[in-house]
N, C-alpha and C positions, 0 to 999 in steps of 0.2 A: 666877608669871611672868604678866605681863600682855601680851597679844597685841593689836595693833591691826589691825582688819579694815577695809579700804577700804570706803567707803560704797557703791560700786557692787556689792559682794558681798553686801550685806545686802538680803534680800528683804522687800518690804512684807508686812505681816501680811495673811493671807487672811481674808476674812470668809466664814464658813460660815452659810448660812441652813438651818435644818432643813427637811426635806421637809414639804410641807403634809400635814395629816392626811388619811388615806384615808377618803373618804366612800363609804358603800355606795350603789349606784345606787337611786334611788327606784323604786317600782312604775311611776311614770309613764314613766320613761326605759326601764325594762326592756321594757315592752310598751305602746305607745301605743294600739293598737287591739285591744281585747278581742274575741275571736270569740264569737258568740252561738249559743245553742241555742234552736230554736223548735219548737213542736208545731203542725204544719199539719193543720187539720181535713180529713178525707176524706169525701166524700159518695159512697156506693156507687151506681153507675149502675143503672138498671132496664131499659135497652134496649141491644141490641147495635148495631154500626155498620150492620147491614143492616136495622134497624128492628124486628126480632123482640124479644119480651120476654126479660128476663134475670132469672132467679131467683137470689137471693143464694147458694143452695147450689150453684149451677153455676159460681161464680167460682173460678178457680184461683189468680190473683194480681192485685194492683193495682199499676200503675206510677205513680210520682209524678214529675212534671216541674216544673222551676223556671225562671223567667225573671228576669234582672236588668236587662233592657233594655226594659222596659215592653211585653212581649209580642211583640217582634220575633222572638225565637228562644226555644225551650224546650229544656232539657237534662234527660234522665232522671237523677234523683238517687237512685233506689232503688226497692225494692218493699216493699209492705205486705201483710200477711196478709189474707185475705178477712174482711170484717166489722170490721177494725181501724178505730176511729173517728178516730185521729190518727196522724200520721207524724212522728217526731222527727228533726230535722235539725240537725247541729252544724257549727261552723266557718264561720258566715256573717259577713261583714263588715257594718258598718253601711250601710244603704241601703234602697231600696224593692224589693220582690219580688212576683212573681205566681206562683201555683202552680195546677196542674191535675192531674187523675188520669184514668187509663183502666184498664180491667180486661180480663183475658183469661179466657175461660171454659175449661172442661175438656172440650170436645167434641173430636172428631178429624175434620177439622183444626180447631184452635182459632180462635175469632172474638174480635175485640176490641170493646169498647164504644165509643160516642162519647165525646169528652172531657167531663169534668164541668164544672161552672161554674168560672170562674176565681176564685180567692181571692187577695186582695191583702193584704200585710202589710208593716210597716216594722220594720227592726231599728234601734233608736236608737243614737246615739253614746253610749258609756258615760260616766258621770260621772267626772271626774278626781279623784283623791285630793288632799287639801290638801297643799301643799308642806311639806317637812320644815323644822323650825325652823333658823335659821342657827346656825353654829358660832361661839360667842363665845370670845374669848381674845386674848391679846397674843402675837404672834410673838416668839420670842427669837432674838437674834443674838449669836454669840460670836466672838471673835477669838483666833486662836492664832498663835504665832510659830514658824516652823520652825527647827530647829537644824541646823547643818551641822557634821558631825564631822570 
């Protein structure tokens, strides 16, 4: 038996485009600015803030301060052990920094030293990885015709 269907009931074939391939994010997109780790040299002071001499055996701790605004303000970023030649600091964004240190002796009451000489350093912008190669291929398009039952 042949049934005639009016043309207004026939749906146009739908074109389905496949989903584009999923590309994994490149390391560039995952993290644009890599945080740096630096070793700041520490100079052990030899005089207290009152001008008296300071023997290295009398040092209880050394405080390290950092400035990211060209010395306008300094922030304490940690403590180093007495006699420690460097202080490792991680999580720095690219830019110019200044650092200084001061130490506290083990007297009662404790005295602090004058600030050390200011050390400047630059955290460079990390080199970007080369871009991923392009995805080559031809997209496929298929047409299907829906059936009405």
